[in-house]
N, C-alpha and C positions, 0 to 999 in steps of 0.2 A: 425021543420025547425031549422037549425043551425043559431044561432045569430052571427053577426059580432064581437060583444064584446067577446063572448066565444072563437072565433078563435084567436082573438088578445091575450087574456090571455094565451091560450094554447101555442102559438108561443113564447111569452115572457118567460114562464116557461121553455120551451125546450131550449131556448137560454141561460138562466141562468145556467141550468144544464150543457150545453155544455161548457160554459165558465169555470165552476168549474172543469171540467175534463181536460181542456187544459193544456198540459205539455210543458213548454218552456225550452229549453236548448241551450247553445252555442255549436255548433257542428263544428268540423274541419275534414279535410281529411288527411289520412296517405299518405305521399309522398315517404317515405323510411322506411324500417324496416330491422334490421340485427344487429348481435353482441351485443344484449341486449339494443339497443337504437331504437327509432323511431323518425322520423321528421314529424311534423304535420303542415298543412297549414290551416289557417282560425280561429285559436283560438286567436283573437286579444286582448281579455281582460283577458287572463289567467295570474295568478300570479306565481312568482317564488316559487317553493316548493309546488305548488298546485297538488292535486291528479287528474289524468286524467284517464277516463275509456275508454278502448278499447273494441273491440268485444270479445266474449267468456269469459267474466269476467276476462280479464287481465287488471291489473292496472299499471300505471306508474306515474312518478313525473316530472313535468316541471322543467328542470334545466337550459336550455339555452333559453333566450328570444331574438330572432333575429329579424331583420327587416321584413322578409317575413315569417319565419317559427318559430316553437317552437321545441327545442330538448328535448325529454323525455327519461328517463331511465326506463326500463321495469322490473317488478317484477314477470313476468310469462313467459310462453313459447312464444317465438317470432313466432313459427310455427303456432300459432293460429291467427296471424294477417297478413293481406295482404295489399299491396298498394291499395289505393282507399277505404279502410275501414273507418268507422266513428270513431272519437275520441271525447269524450264529457268532458266538464268541470264538476267537481263535487262540486266546491266551498269549499272543505274540504282540510285540511292539512293531511300529512301522520301521522297516529296514531298507538299506540301500547297499548294492554291491560295492565293494571297495577293493583296492589293490592296484598293482601296475597294469592289470589287464584292462582297466577302464581308460588308460591313456590313449590319446588319439581318437577317441570316440565322441560322438554327439548322442547324449542320452536324455531321457526325461527324468524328473525327480525320483521316479520309482526304479530307475536303472534300465528301463526299456529302451532299445536302440532306436534312434531317429535318423541314422545315416545310411541305412540300407546295408550295413556291414555284417548282418547276422547277429545272433544273440551275444550278449556280453558274457564271456566265459570266466567270470570272477570266481575265485576259490573261497571267498569269504564275504559275509555281509555284516553290517553293523547297525545298531539302532540309531535313528536320526536324532533323537532327543537324548543327550547325555549331559551330565553335570560338567561345567568348566573346571579345569584344574585349579586347585587352591593356591594361595600365596606361597606355601611351603615348597610346592613343586616347581615354582617358576624362578627365573633369574632375570635381572634387569636387561633391557634391550640394549645391546652394545655392538652388534654386528651389522654392517650396512647391507641393505637390499637395494641394488642400483636399478633405477628406472631407465637410465640412459638419457634422461632429459636434463639438460644443464641447469635450468632454473630450479628444478626440484632437488637434484643431488647436491647442489652447492648451497642452497638457502633453506630448503624445507626437507632435510634428509629423512629417509624412511629406513627403519631398522627391521631386522628379522624378528618377528613376534609382535610387531607394532600393529595398531589399527589406525590407519590414516584415511580420513574422510575426503572424498572428492565431491565438492558441492558447487552448484552453479545452475544457471537457467538452461532451458532446452537449447540445443545446438550451439554449445560453447566449447565443445571438445573434451567432455568428461570421459566418454568411452575411449576416445583417441589416446588419452594418457594411460588408461588401463591396458589397452591393447599394446601400446608401445612398451609398457613395463613387462608384459608377458613376452614380447619378442626379445627384449633385452636380456631375458634369462637363458637365452639359447646356449651359451657356453658356460653356464653356471650349474650348480647342483640343486636348483630350485624347481620343483614340480608345480604346475599351475592349474587352477580350476576357475573357469569363467562361468558364472551363473547369470543367465539372461532371464529376467523376470518382467513379464508384461511387454516385451519388445515385439516388434513386427517380425514375422517369419523371414521377410526379405532382409531385414537388418541382421538377424542372427546368421543367415546364410552368407551374407557378405563378410561378416567377422570371421566365420569358419574358413571361408575362401582365403581371406587375408592371412590368417594364421598358417594355413597349409602352404601358401605361396612363400612365406618367410621361414618355413621349416619349424614352426613353433608347435604344431599339433603333435609332434613326437613326444613332447613332455607335458601336454595339456589335455584336459578333459572339459568339454563344453556341456553344461546342464541347461536345457532349454525348457522354459515354461512360458510360452509366448502369450500374447494378448488373446489369441483364439482358444487357449486352454482354459478349463474351469478354474475359478478362483482358488479352490482347495489345492490344486497342483502348484499354483503360483505361491501359495502360502508356505508349502513345505520345501520349495526349491532351495532357498539359501541354507536350510538345515542339512539337506542332502550334500550340498557343496562343502559345508563345514565338516561333515562326517568323513567324506573322502579325503579332505586335507588332513584331518586328525590321524588317519591311518598312516600317512607318511610321517607326520610329526612324532607319533608315538614309537616309531622305529628309528629315531635319531636322524631322520632326514628333514628336509626343509620344503615347505609348501607355501604357495601364495594363492589366496582365493579372492576373486573380484565379485562383488554383489552389485549387479547392474539392473535395476536400481532398487533401493530400499523404500523409495516413495511409493512405487507401484506395489511393493510387497505389503506396505501398510494399507494401501487401498484394498488389496485382496482380502487382508485380514478383517478390515472394517466391513466389507461386503458379507463375508462369512458370519461375522459376529452379529450383524444386524439381522440376517436371515435366521440365526439361531435365537433371536430375541434377547440378546445380552443388552444390559442397559447402556445406552450411548452416553458418552461424556463430551469433552471439548471437540468441536468439529466433527461430531458424530462418531469419533473413534471410541472403542471400548476402554475401560479403565486400565487394562493391562497392556496397553500399546507400548509403554516404555519397557516393560519386562520382555515383550516380544523381541525387541532389538538388543537389549542388554544381555539376555541369555545366549543370543547368537554371537555377538561380538566378543563376549568374555572368553569364548572358546579359542580365540587367537592368543597365542602365548609362546614365549621362548622358555622351553623346559630346562630345568637345572641339570647340569652334568653331574654324574656320580663316578667315583674313581675307586679302583681296587689295586692292591699290591699283588703282582703275580711273578712267577719265575720267568726269566728271559727265555723267549722262544715258546712260551705257552700258547695253546690254541687260541685263535682270535675270538671265539664265541664263549670264552670263559666268563661265568657270571659271579664267581665267588673268589675272593682273594685268599692269600695264604694265612692271613690273620683273622679271616672271617668278618672283617669290618668293611663297611662302605663309607667312603669319604665324600661329603656333599660340598658342592660349589668350590669357589676359589680358596676359601679358608681351609676346607678339607684337603684340597689339592696341595696346599702349602704344608699341611701337617703330614700328608702321605709322603711328600718329597723329602721332608726331614727324616721321617722314619726309615725310608728306603736306603738312606746313606749308611745305616748300620746293618743292612742286610745285603751282603754282596751277592751278585748274580740275580738280582730282582729288579723289577721296574714298575712304575706307576702307569696304569692303563685306564682309559675311559671305559665304563661299563657299556657294552653294546646296546644300542637303542635308547640312549639318553642324550640330552642336549639338542633335540629336534625343535623345530619352530613352525608355527603357522601364522602367516602375516595376512591381515585382512585389509582390502581396499573397498570399503563400502562407497556407493555413489548415491547422492541425494539430488533430486531435481528441485530447484526453487522456482517460485513464481515472481517475476519482475524483480529478481535479486533480493527477495525478502528472506534473509537467513534467520529472522526472528520468528518465523512461523513455527507451528507446533512440532512437526516431525523433524525439520532441520535442527531446532534447538535441542530436542531429545537426543539425536544422534551425535551432535557436536559435544554434548556433555558426557557421552559414553566413550568417545574415541580419544586417541592420543594426539590430536591435531587435525587441521583441515587444510586442504588446498582449495582456495576459492577462485573460481573462474568467472570473469566478468564479460558481459555482452559487449560493453563499450570497447574494451581492449581487443576483443575478438574481431569486431567489425572495423577496428582501426588497423587491422593487419598484424597485431602483436599476438603471435601464436607460438607456444601455448599461452592462452590469455589469463595468466596467473596474476592476481592482485597480491603483490608481495607484502603490502601493508597489513592485511588481515589474515593472510595465510601463515600457518605456524606449525611447527613440529614440536610437540612437548617432550620428545626425546632429545632433540637438538643435536649438539655436536657429538653425543655418545654414539650416534649412528653414522658418524663420518670417519674416514681415515684421516690421519694427522696431516697428510699432504694436502688434502682438500681444505682442511681448516686453515692451513698456513696461507693459502692463496685466496680463499673465499671469505675470510673474516671481514674484510672491508666492503665486500660486494653489497650486502644487504644495507649497510649504513649509507653507502654512496647512492644507492637507488632510493632509499627513504628520504635523504636530503634533496635529491633531484625532484622527487614528487612534491616536496614541500615548497621549494622555490619556483618550480615550473608554474604553479598557480599564479604567482605574482607576475611572471613574465608575460602571461596572457593579457595583462592590462596595458602592456606596452610601456611600462615605466622604465626609467633608466636604471641599469643594474651595474654594480661595481664589478671589477675584473674577477674577483674570487667567485662571486655568484655566477657569472658567465661561464667560468671554468667548470663549476659544479653542474650547470645545466648541460654543457657540452659533454662532460664525462657521462652523465646520466643517459643522454641520448645514445651515445655510443654503446654503453652497456646494455641498454634496452634492445638495441638492434642485434648485439652479439648473442643475447639469450634467446632470440627467435630460433626456431628449429622446425624443420619439415617433419610431417607425420611419417611414421614407419622408418625413421632413421635414428635409432638410439645410438648414443656415442659412448665408447668405453671411458672409464673414469680418468685414465691417464691423459687422454686427449682433451677431456673437459678441463682438466687442471691447466694444460698448456693454453687453451683458449682464454680461460678466466684470468690467468696470470697476465696475458697480453693486455686484457681489458683494464684490470685494476691498476696496472703499472704504467698506464699512459701511452702505450704503444699505438693505440687506436685514435688518440685525440686529434691527430692531424690527417687521419684517413677519412675521406668523404663517407657519409653515412651509407649511401647506396653501394659503396664498394666493400663494406665490412664483411658481408657474406663471402665474397670472393677471397678477401684477405684471409679469412679463417680457413677456408678450404685449402688454399695454396700453402698456408703455414703448416697445417697438419700433414699435408703431402710431403712438404719439405722436411718435417721432423721424422716422418716414416723412412725417408730415403737417406737423410744425412745423420740423424741422431736416433736410430732405432734402439740403441742400448739405453739411452736416457729414458725413453718411454717405458722400456722393460723394467728398469730399476724403480721407476715411480710406481708401476703396477705391483711389483713384488715386495719392495721395502715398505710401501704405504706411507712413507714420510721422506722429506727432503732435507738433507744437511746443507751446510753453507756452500759446499762445492757443487752440489746438484743445482741449488738455486742460482748460483753464479753461472753455471753452464747453460741453464735454461734461459737466463737473461741474455747471455751472449748469443745463443742460438736464435732467439726471436729478433734481436737487434741486427744480426747478420742477415736474416731473411728479409727484414724490412728494407735494408739497403738495396735489395734486388727487386723489391715489389714496385711495380709501376702502375700508377693510377690510369685506368682506361679512359 
């Protein structure tokens, strides 16, 4: 006979199991879907930026929180969703896989592979939208990031942690500069992220092929949201790139991220905003278009180093010093160095994972050279300088087609080694004077000898700064070339022979003066003896150079 007590215990056990299996979720109903967006009724507690799950494994993000409905952007096929379908809160933010596992891969902004290489086996993910580090956690930009391009490294230097805008019309070589900069990082400790926004599939495939050909994909990840992808994917692409770069930065490493380009990013955001019925402002862009790019570009930073005092031979991953104190930046380093003098058998060591950097190279496309348009002026005001490329120079055969007059790096000489400052100080001045007097020369008026010499020097320097694509030059060779130009060694060399002169000079230096090149690269500055040796070496070569 079944006892009442046994029945009660069995019912209680069944109820406990049922309660354990109970799945609660906040569910809404899709009231509209189309053009990459969905409107959902009933998600009263959803957060802005929260991931929302729709039917058939399509996900979206809540962007508009309205009184009655939530406006979501979709990252999958809208054909899979119907009006009346369920939409569920996930309680998660939009995330992207990060880590060294993504290097060498071509992925979409959600981390899905596009290169046929199987799933991305990343051990970690990070939210795409994070707050940029504050001023306290940063340090001034003072370490150079070499592009390998003579005109940039000598006159518009870029530093690690800087945001340098590349701006110009269509087909003026903007992407070429960015790709050359990535190739130039081959023997450095910089990891690269190339974000293609609204580009053609064929263009992205060509860039990936080029990076593979030059061995750059080993330290590069390509994030592709092409023109054929929905606008929401193009909108989140640069944030995915910044997130992957921050993973390296926050571990004390160095990363470079290229956004190609932010004009198309702004177009994608405008499209999404108009579809969500946000009020349009100037040129139909929404009111927060400035914030769109500022919150992205502020994430580029050179983080401050932190130091601790440890016993000599201590493990490398030690995070706490003997006195329990962390010393911040250079002032702290000086204080720690003074303190360690009185503690024998101890040393000052940088805290692991500090001092990393994320450098941003945003690209903006202008229409008919108009840099006073809405998006170009916005991004110019956010960045630390701009490299302006001109169609006229490009079609005149001056490549890279950099207008030195209005291109600027607001970090300036802080991002240059002293050896480059020593030789390139006069370069920008010589070119500026040349541009000024060359305008008068066009009128055919008679010029005095000094003006003729200025024009001659300017022509030679302009020719010297020309550089083929995919041929970045190490900084020590750039210094040799520029020294020859600014010190008059090229003044009597025919303009058409300058390219050959430079190639043969650099070959001569490699064979006959390899130690001098090595000293320039290692010491990063030249004393009187080195300057004298360089001068004699170029003069010696010039005596053997014969004009063809």
